[in-house]
N, C-alpha and C positions, 0 to 999 in steps of 0.2 A: 635749405633755407631756414625751415622751422625746426624746432627741437624735435628729437626723435619721437617722443610721445605724441606729438601733434602732426606727424608727417604723412600718415597714411590716409587721413580722413578725406582727401580730395582726389582720390584716384577714380575720377568719374568723368564722363564726357562733358565737354564744355557747356553744352546746352542744358545740362542738369543744374547749372548754377543760376537759374532764374530765380533770384531771391525776391522776397516781398519786402515792402517797406511802408515810403515817403518822401586961406593961403595954403597950397598944397604942400604936404610934407615931402621933403626932398630925400630921396634914397641916398644911402651912404656911398662913398666912392667905391666903384666896382660892383654896384648892386646889380647891374645888368651886364651880362657877358657880351662881348663883341662878336660872338659867334654868328655866322650867317651874314656877315658884312665884310667878308674878305675879298669879294669881288662885286661886280655890278649886276650879277644875276639876281633876279627877283624870285624869291621862293615863297610859295603859298603853303601855310600850315592850317590844319583843320582843328578847331576847338570844339570838342564834342561835350555837350552838356544838356541841361534841361530847362534852362532859364529863358525868360523873355528878353529879347535883345534891347528893346527901347525902354521898357518899364524898369528893367534892372540896370540901365545905363551902360550896357555892354557896348553900345555903339560909340559912346563917348570914350570909353576905355580903349577900344580898338583903334579909333581915329587917332588918339594921342600916341599910342604905341607905334603905329605905322608912320606917324610923323617923325618920331625919334629914331625909328629903324626903317628907313625907306626901302630897304632891300628885303623886308619880310612883310608879307600880306597875310592877314588872319581871316579865315573862313569860319564864320559862326554857324555851327551845326547843332541845331536844337529843335525839338518839337514845340518849344516855347510854351509848354503846359505846366511847368513847375512841378512835374511829377517824376521824381527821381527813381521811383520803383519801376515805372514803365521804361525809363531810360536804360536801366541795367539789362532789361530783357532785350531791348533793341541793340544795345552794345554787344552782348554776347552773340547775338545773331550776326551782327556786322563782322565780328572777329571770325566767326565760324565761316562766313562767306568770303573772307579774304579781302575785305574792304580796306582801303587806305585810311589809316588813322594816325594822328600825331599827338595831340594833347587830349587826355581823358580826365574829366573831373569826377570826383567821388564825393558823396555827401558825408562819408565818415570813413574811418580807417578799417572797419570791419569788411566793407565791400571791396576796398582796395586790397586787403590782405588775401581775400579769396582768389583774386586774379593774379596777385603777385606770385602766389604759389604755383600757378600755371605758367609762369614765365611771360605773362602779358606786359609786365611793367619794367621799365628800364631803371636800374639804380642810378641815383644822381650824385653819388659821392665824388666821382672823378670830376664832374662839372663844378661842384662846389669847391673842391680842392684847387682846381685851376683858377678859380676866382678869389681864392684865399678866404673863403667864408667858413666861419665856425657856426654850425647850425644852432647850437644852444644859445649863442649870443644874439641870434637874430629873431628867433620865433618862440612864442610861448607854448604852442602845441608841439608834441613830439610825434613825428611821423616815421620813426625808424622801426624796422622789423628785423629782428636778429642783428641789430647793429648797423644796418644799411638803411639809407634814406631813399624811399621809393616815391616820394612826392613832397611838394612844398605846400604848407597850409595857407589857405586864403583867409576866409572869415574865421573869427574866433567866436564860437557860440557857447556861452556859459549860462548856467541856470540862474534865474532871478525871478522875482514876482512882480507882476503888473497889477495895479489896483485902480479902480475907478474912484477918483478923488471925491466926487460927490457922495458916493455911497459910504466912504470912509468917514466923512464928516458927519453925515446923516446918523451914523451909528455912534458918534461921539468918540471915535478912536483916533489915537495918534499914529502917524506913520512909523512903523517899526524900523529901527536901524540895526537891531541885533535881536533875533528871536528864535524860538524853538518850534518844532512841528506841532507840539501841543498848543502853543500859543497861536499858530497859524489856524488850527481848527477852531479855537475860541473866536478869532476874528471872523472866520467863515460863518459861524453860528450867529454872531452879532449882526452881520450884514445881510443875513437871509431875511426876506420880507415877503409876506403873502398879502396880496391886495386884489379884491374882486375875483377870488378863486384862482389867480395866477401867482405862482411863486417865483420870485427872483432869488436864485441860490447864491450863497456867499462865495462858493468856489465851484469850479468845474474841472474834472479830471478826464482827459481825453481817452479814447478807446485804445490807443497804442499801448501795448503791454508794458512798455517802459514806465508808464504811469502806474502800473501794478506794483512795481518795486522802486518807486520814485526816491525813497530815502537813500537806498543803496546806489541807485543808478545815477542820480543827479549830484550827490554830494560826497559819497564815500570814495576816497582816492585810491585806497588799496582794496583789492578784491571787490570791485564794483560790479563785475559782470556775473553771469550765471555759473561761471567756473571760478576757481581760484586763479590767481594770476599766472600760475605755472601751467594752467590748462589741464591739471590732473585730477581735480576733485570737484564735485558739485558744490555750489556755494549758495544754497537755499536756507539751510538751518543756521541762521545767525540773527542777531538783534535787529539789524537794519531791515532785513526782509520781514520780520515779525512787525516791526513798527509800521512799515509800508502797508501791510495788510490791515493792521489795527486802524490806521487812519482812514482807509477806504471804507471799512465797515462802520466806523464812527460817523463818517459823512452820511452814509445810508440811514443809520439809526436815528441820527439827530435831524435829518432832513436838510443839512447845511450844504450838501453837494448835490449837483444834478444826479438823479438816480441812474445807476449804471445800466439798468434795463432800458431806460429811455435813450441813453447815449448810443447803445448798440442797435436797438430796434429801429430808432429813427435816423440812425447814421448821422448823428449830430457832429458838428465841427466846431473846434474851439474859436475860430475867428468870429463867425456870426454870434456865437454864444456870448462872447465878450463885447464885441462892438455893437450888438443890438441890445446890450445891457440886460441880458438874461442871467448873467452871472456877474459878480462884482470883482473877482480876483482869480488870477491864473498863475500857476507855476509854469514857466515857459523858458525860452532861451533868448539870448540877446538878439537873435536874428529877427525877432518880432518888433524890435524897437522902432524901425521906421514906420511901420503900419499904425503905431499908436498915434502918430501925427496925421493919420488919414491918407487915403489914396484916391485916385480918380474914381474908382468903383465904390469905395466905402469911405466917405469923409468922416473925420473924427468929430463927434458931437459933444464930447466931454473930455476932461483933462485926465491923463494917466500919470500916476506917481509910481515910484519904483522902490522896491524893498529888496534886501539881500535874500538869498536862499535860506530858508530855516535850517536849524541844526537839530541833531538828535538830542544832544546834551548842552545845557546852557554854557558850560565851560569850554566847549569845542570852539575852534577858530571859525570865522566866516570863510567858507570856501565853496568852490563849485568846480565841478569837472568841466573841462574844456573839450569841445568837439568842433566840427566844422568842415567846410569843404577842403579837399585836398586835390591839387593839380599834379598830374603825373604825365610822363612821356611813354607812349606806347613802344614796346620793345622792338617792333618791326617798322617803326616810323622811318621814312627815308630822310627825314629832316630833324634828327634828334637835337642837334646843337641849337637850331632855330627855335624848336619847341621849348627847349630849356630856357633860352633867352626870354621868351615871352612869360613863362610861369614865374621866373625869378623877378622879372620886372613887375608883373601883376601882383605878386605876393608882397611887394613893398610899395612902390609908388602908385601902381595902378589901382589897388584896392582902396587907397585913400582917395584918389581922384574919383572913383566910382561913387563914393558917398552914400553907401547903402548899408554897410556893415562895420562892426568893430574888427579891425585886423589883427591877425596873430603876430604881425611884425612888431617887435619890441620897440623899435625906434620911431614909431609913429607918434605924433603929437595927439594925445587922447582928447584934449579939449577941442582941437581943430577937427578931429574925426567926428566928435559929437555934434559940433556946430554944423558940419556939412550934412550929417544925417538929418538933423532937425530942419535945416533950411530946405532940404529936398522933399520934405513931406508936404501934403496938401494943406494941412492945418498946423503949422509949426508951434503955435501958441498952446496946443493941447498936449505937448510933451514937456514934462517938468524936468528941466535940465539939472537943477540942483540935486534932486534925489537920484537921478540917473548917474551922474558923476560920482556921487557918494558910493553907490553900489559898485560901480566899475573900479573905483580907486581903493575900496576897502575889502573887496573880495579876493581871496587868494585863489588864483587859477591853478588847478591841478590837472595833469594829464594822466589818464588811467592806462592800464595795460590794454593792448589791442585784444579784442575778443577773439576766441577761436573762430576759424573760418566757417564752421558749421553752427555758428551762434544762432541763426534763424531757426534751425531745427530745435534748439533748446528753448527758444522763446515760444515756439508753437506748443511745446509741452507745458510750459508755465501758463500760457494763455488758457489751455484746456482746463487746468486745475483751478486757475483763478476764476474762470467763468463759473465753475461748480460752487466755489465759495460765495461769489457775489449773487448768483442767480438761483442757487439750490440750497442755500443755507448750510453748506459744508463748513466745519469749523476750521479755525486757523491752523491748529497743530497737525491735523490729518492732511490739510493741504500742503503744508511745509514738508512733512515726512514723505508723502506720495511723490511730490515733485523732486525732492532730493534723490529718492530712490531711482526714479525714471531717468533723471538727468545723468546720474552716475552710471547707469547702464549704458547710455549712449556714449559717454566718455570712454568707458572701458571697451566698447566695440570699435572705437577709433584707434586704440593703442596697439 
């Protein structure tokens, strides 16, 4: 399945793969297969995921699907804790225990590819061909591995910046429509404010190591991972990684970003940091858009405006890498056709109906999607629709190469070296060279 150089890395027991983490648009003709409706037999399929059924509107989605497909019932199987990392552990245990599974959701392609290599995931090419579907014409995200489609993309999560409008105006700043990372840090410095011994930081970078190499990870379309796209070389010694490190150290030196030591020691989370107004600005993904309008647990008390992802160079195009959930069919499912029917329907009509995320489906009406997301929030007036649509319409969505299945091992190495730089004053150059050497050693051991 994978290229020869990448093929031997996963000859391990299944349980060792416990990785760490975190008006309706109408589908086109033939969007949903008629599979599973050839007889009056009612088939029940299991949808395994980590979401909350009611809060994330899965109850609405499933009810509509079952209405349109009366011979298919959907069992929603979730811990409902919104913790995808724990989900993967439970998933691997369920597979090892021989549990019946049908639809498996993945938070990104890296976790899917790990299990596709083990033969857990059913390729969908034959189903798509039967329905006359050209994948590239339908979806922005690319979910192919070595030319085969192993899942259909649900939400499309692309990088963008959310900003507290009050803080922006207070600092006398214009909402940026096209900016660089250097300008981003200037904005962060301008919005930082200390009052009564308490500091409100201009920006917050979360503890996830993806924020350690954010310039490369969020916006670089080619070679955005910790290996080159062919999986053969370490990809640390480059301008995008250097810029990422420089930004993080700049935020520390200027006091414009929440100190990394506080982020890790206090186990801070980006949601309360932003919504409690302890920070003014976040680099995040479009998955967070609904929450900027408030939820039952955290109502929105201020208006959020949106800016595109910053660029390394002023002349670069506005672009952002796209990731997001992928829905796959378990290779040992007893109801593969019915499972495919659901994921095809959900990845088109269903996700629009859900009203929670920007879909990867190209034929969705973006204005309608945004209206649904805003209307479904607790405080819809707190989401600035104009700036949100500007970002979504003017950002080029790019799909990067799927990371090698041992990517988590590489991120662990990077995190160790990153911590030394941020907490022990190790310089950028030695951090890059040490990480490059260690990751290359791991790559060579897998070949």
